[in-house]
C-alpha positions as CSV (number, residue, x, y, z in Angstrom):
1,M,13.3,15.4,-10.7
2,K,14.0,16.2,-7.1
3,V,14.6,13.4,-4.7
4,T,14.5,14.1,-1.0
5,D,14.4,12.2,2.3
6,L,12.0,13.3,5.0
7,T,11.4,12.3,8.6
8,L,7.7,12.6,9.5
9,T,6.0,11.9,12.9
10,N,2.8,9.9,12.9
11,F,-0.3,10.4,15.1
12,N,1.3,8.3,17.8
13,N,4.5,10.5,17.9
14,R,6.6,7.9,16.2
15,A,9.2,9.1,13.7
16,F,9.4,7.4,10.3
17,N,11.1,8.1,7.0
18,V,9.7,8.8,3.5
19,H,11.6,9.2,0.3
20,T,10.0,11.6,-2.2
21,Y,10.4,11.7,-6.0
22,T,9.0,15.0,-7.3
23,L,8.8,15.8,-11.0
24,D,10.2,19.1,-12.2
25,S,7.6,21.7,-13.4
26,I,7.0,21.7,-17.1
27,G,5.5,24.9,-18.4
28,D,1.7,25.3,-18.8
29,L,0.6,21.7,-18.6
30,V,-3.1,21.1,-19.1
31,T,-3.0,19.1,-15.8
32,A,-0.7,21.2,-13.7
33,K,-1.1,19.1,-10.5
34,H,0.2,15.6,-10.3
35,P,-1.4,12.6,-8.7
36,L,0.6,11.1,-5.8
37,A,1.5,7.5,-5.4
38,I,2.5,6.4,-1.9
39,V,4.5,3.2,-2.3
40,I,4.5,0.8,0.7
41,P,7.0,-2.1,0.1
42,G,6.6,-5.6,1.4
43,G,9.3,-7.6,3.2
44,S,7.7,-10.0,5.8
45,F,7.7,-7.2,8.4
46,D,11.5,-7.8,9.0
47,H,12.8,-5.7,6.1
48,L,11.6,-3.5,3.2
49,S,11.9,-4.9,-0.3
50,L,14.0,-2.6,-2.4
51,R,12.4,-4.1,-5.6
52,E,9.0,-2.9,-4.4
53,G,10.3,0.6,-3.4
54,E,12.1,3.0,-5.6
55,P,11.7,1.1,-9.0
56,V,7.9,1.3,-8.5
57,A,8.0,4.9,-7.5
58,L,10.0,5.8,-10.6
59,A,7.6,3.8,-12.7
60,F,4.8,6.0,-11.4
61,N,6.9,9.1,-12.0
62,N,7.2,8.0,-15.7
63,C,3.3,8.1,-15.8
64,G,3.1,11.7,-14.5
65,F,2.8,11.0,-10.8
66,N,4.9,12.4,-8.0
67,S,5.7,9.5,-5.7
68,V,6.8,8.6,-2.2
69,V,8.3,5.4,-0.8
70,M,7.2,5.1,2.8
71,E,9.1,3.2,5.5
72,Y,7.1,1.6,8.4
73,N,8.1,0.0,11.6
74,L,9.3,-3.6,11.5
75,V,9.5,-6.4,14.0
76,Q,13.0,-5.6,15.1
77,D,12.1,-1.9,15.7
78,E,11.1,-0.5,19.1
79,G,7.4,-0.9,19.9
80,D,4.7,-2.9,18.1
81,I,4.1,-2.9,14.4
82,Y,0.5,-1.9,14.9
83,P,-1.1,0.5,15.2
84,D,2.0,2.5,14.2
85,A,2.5,1.0,10.7
86,G,-1.1,2.0,9.8
87,L,-0.7,5.4,11.4
88,D,2.4,5.9,9.3
89,V,0.3,5.6,6.2
90,L,-2.5,7.9,7.4
91,S,0.0,10.5,8.6
92,T,1.8,10.3,5.2
93,V,-1.5,10.9,3.4
94,K,-2.3,13.8,5.6
95,Y,1.1,15.4,5.3
96,F,1.1,15.4,1.5
97,R,-2.6,16.5,1.4
98,D,-1.7,19.4,3.6
99,H,1.4,20.2,1.5
100,A,-0.2,19.6,-1.9
101,A,0.7,23.0,-3.2
102,E,4.4,22.7,-2.2
103,Y,4.7,19.3,-4.0
104,E,2.4,20.3,-6.9
105,I,0.0,17.4,-6.3
106,D,-3.7,17.1,-6.5
107,P,-4.9,16.4,-2.9
108,E,-7.9,14.4,-4.2
109,R,-5.8,12.1,-6.3
110,I,-3.7,10.3,-3.8
111,V,-3.2,6.5,-4.2
112,T,-1.6,4.1,-1.8
113,V,0.3,1.2,-3.4
114,G,1.0,-1.7,-1.0
115,F,2.8,-5.0,-1.7
116,S,2.6,-8.2,0.3
117,A,3.1,-7.2,4.0
118,G,2.9,-3.6,2.7
119,G,-0.5,-4.6,1.4
120,H,-1.6,-5.5,4.9
121,V,-0.3,-2.1,6.1
122,A,-2.1,-0.2,3.3
123,S,-5.4,-2.1,3.7
124,L,-5.4,-1.9,7.5
125,A,-4.7,1.8,7.3
126,N,-7.8,2.2,5.2
127,S,-9.8,0.3,7.8
128,M,-8.4,2.4,10.6
129,A,-9.4,5.6,8.8
130,N,-13.0,4.5,8.3
131,S,-15.8,5.9,10.5
132,S,-17.6,2.8,11.7
133,E,-18.4,2.6,15.4
134,Y,-15.4,0.3,16.1
135,Q,-12.9,2.0,13.9
136,S,-13.8,5.5,15.0
137,E,-12.0,4.7,18.2
138,Y,-8.8,5.2,16.3
139,Q,-9.9,8.6,15.2
140,K,-10.8,9.6,18.8
141,E,-7.6,8.3,20.3
142,F,-5.2,9.7,17.7
143,N,-7.2,12.8,16.7
144,F,-7.7,12.6,13.0
145,T,-10.6,12.7,10.6
146,S,-11.3,10.2,7.9
147,K,-11.4,13.0,5.3
148,A,-7.9,14.1,6.1
149,V,-6.2,10.7,6.1
150,L,-8.0,8.4,3.7
151,P,-6.4,7.9,0.3
152,N,-8.5,8.4,-2.8
153,K,-7.6,5.0,-4.3
154,T,-5.6,1.9,-3.3
155,I,-3.6,-0.6,-5.3
156,L,-2.7,-3.9,-3.6
157,G,-0.1,-6.3,-5.0
158,Y,-0.3,-9.9,-3.8
159,P,-1.5,-8.4,-0.4
160,L,-1.3,-10.1,2.9
161,I,-4.9,-9.6,4.3
162,N,-5.4,-12.4,6.8
163,L,-2.5,-13.5,8.8
164,A,-4.1,-17.0,9.0
165,K,-3.8,-17.4,5.2
166,I,-0.1,-17.7,4.6
167,G,1.7,-20.6,3.1
168,F,3.9,-21.5,6.0
169,D,3.8,-21.9,9.8
170,I,4.8,-18.9,11.9
171,P,7.8,-19.9,14.1
172,E,6.9,-20.4,17.8
173,D,9.4,-17.8,18.9
174,E,7.6,-15.2,16.7
175,L,4.0,-16.0,17.7
176,D,4.1,-13.3,20.3
177,K,4.5,-10.7,17.5
178,V,1.2,-11.7,15.9
179,P,-1.5,-9.1,16.8
180,A,-4.2,-10.4,19.2
181,D,-6.9,-8.2,17.7
182,D,-8.9,-10.0,15.0
183,F,-9.5,-6.6,13.3
184,V,-5.8,-6.2,13.0
185,K,-5.0,-9.8,12.0
186,N,-7.5,-9.6,9.2
187,S,-7.9,-6.3,7.4
188,A,-10.9,-7.6,5.4
189,L,-12.9,-7.2,8.6
190,G,-12.5,-3.5,8.5
191,V,-13.8,-2.9,5.0
192,T,-16.8,-0.5,4.9
193,A,-18.6,1.5,2.2
194,E,-15.9,4.2,2.9
195,T,-13.0,2.0,1.8
196,P,-11.3,3.6,-1.3
197,A,-11.9,2.0,-4.7
198,T,-9.3,-0.7,-4.9
199,F,-7.2,-2.4,-7.6
200,I,-5.8,-5.8,-6.7
201,F,-3.4,-8.2,-8.5
202,H,-2.1,-11.6,-7.3
203,A,-0.7,-14.8,-8.7
204,W,-2.8,-17.9,-8.4
205,D,0.3,-20.0,-7.6
206,D,1.6,-17.7,-4.8
207,P,3.1,-20.1,-2.2
208,I,3.8,-17.4,0.4
209,V,0.7,-15.1,0.6
210,L,-2.0,-17.4,-0.6
211,V,-4.4,-16.1,-3.2
212,N,-7.2,-16.7,-0.6
213,N,-6.1,-13.4,0.9
214,T,-7.2,-11.5,-2.2
215,L,-10.3,-13.6,-2.6
216,E,-11.4,-12.8,1.0
217,Y,-10.7,-9.1,0.5
218,L,-12.7,-9.1,-2.8
219,E,-15.6,-10.6,-1.0
220,A,-15.5,-7.9,1.6
221,L,-15.3,-5.2,-1.0
222,R,-18.2,-6.7,-2.9
223,E,-20.3,-7.0,0.3
224,H,-19.9,-3.3,0.9
225,N,-20.2,-2.2,-2.8
226,V,-16.7,-0.8,-3.0
227,P,-15.6,-0.3,-6.6
228,C,-12.8,-2.8,-7.4
229,E,-10.8,-4.3,-10.3
230,A,-8.9,-7.5,-9.8
231,H,-6.4,-9.5,-11.9
232,L,-5.4,-13.0,-10.9
233,F,-2.4,-14.3,-12.9
234,N,-2.1,-18.0,-13.4
235,R,1.7,-17.9,-12.7
236,G,3.9,-15.4,-10.9
237,G,4.8,-16.8,-7.5
238,H,5.3,-14.2,-4.8
239,G,7.1,-10.9,-4.8
240,F,7.4,-10.3,-8.6
241,S,7.0,-6.5,-8.2
242,L,7.1,-5.0,-11.8
243,A,8.1,-8.4,-13.2
244,R,10.8,-6.8,-15.4
245,T,14.0,-8.5,-16.7
246,D,16.2,-5.9,-15.1
247,M,14.7,-6.6,-11.6
248,V,15.3,-10.4,-11.4
249,V,17.1,-11.6,-8.4
250,K,19.7,-14.3,-8.9
251,G,18.1,-17.7,-8.6
252,R,14.6,-16.3,-9.1
253,E,14.4,-16.2,-12.8
254,W,10.6,-16.7,-12.6
255,Q,10.4,-13.0,-11.6
256,D,10.9,-12.2,-15.3
257,N,7.2,-12.4,-16.1
258,P,5.9,-9.9,-18.8
259,H,2.4,-11.3,-18.5
260,A,2.1,-10.6,-14.8
261,G,3.9,-7.4,-15.3
262,H,0.9,-6.1,-17.2
263,W,-0.6,-5.2,-13.8
264,F,1.1,-1.9,-13.9
265,E,-0.3,-0.8,-17.3
266,L,-3.7,-2.1,-16.2
267,A,-3.6,-0.2,-13.0
268,Q,-2.8,3.0,-14.9
269,E,-5.8,2.5,-17.2
270,W,-7.9,1.8,-14.1
271,L,-6.8,4.9,-12.4
272,K,-7.4,7.0,-15.4
273,S,-11.0,5.7,-15.6
274,E,-11.6,6.2,-11.9
275,W,-10.2,9.8,-11.3
């Protein structure tokens, strides 16, 4: 496998980094081109969770994917988080779709995988790429087409959807960082019939990103007849990633959760049935 670091430029001329994990060629495979997983870690918009980055990318590699871990701008970085974080996703999709032959990927089998805050970035990026009257303003301003930038499928893990549905109060000194635009604050508002088929998993007892986020997004997907599969686990808390024993942080033994960890296998089955 080849591992490389790339610096890309998004549609707003902002530079951002991606880390690629490309499988070596293996003879005359029946399926010569790999699907691509673009992994978007969470981290409360002030860091990027390592547990939701490379380990997830490597898990997808083990299932025959080429993968990418994408970094997006955070609160401490220059400029606002949005629209750039969403544009980072759309620019990443376009880059790898344009360079599909080089990376031996199928340009029509690109899936974005967003966790927690990264789920907000992934879902809002899908909304920005849609072609409704309101959202098409992004296409006009940044000169992209929905066909070029929209992923084919999306996986959302305990995703932040609505900034009003978190389990804690935002500190007063950070309120100015909350987007004023309702469309940005709540990515469910941007769901349309063009939104990619979506797989969602969440824990019912999540104290940080309340399960109401997923429920609201599911309602929006259903309203617009977007294909979806959802798994709500009774226990899991927040940030369990792959829920494996080898990825448990000290003091957070609840992260070892084989039952919630089934999401990954279920997602692979779902993708296989959807491609």
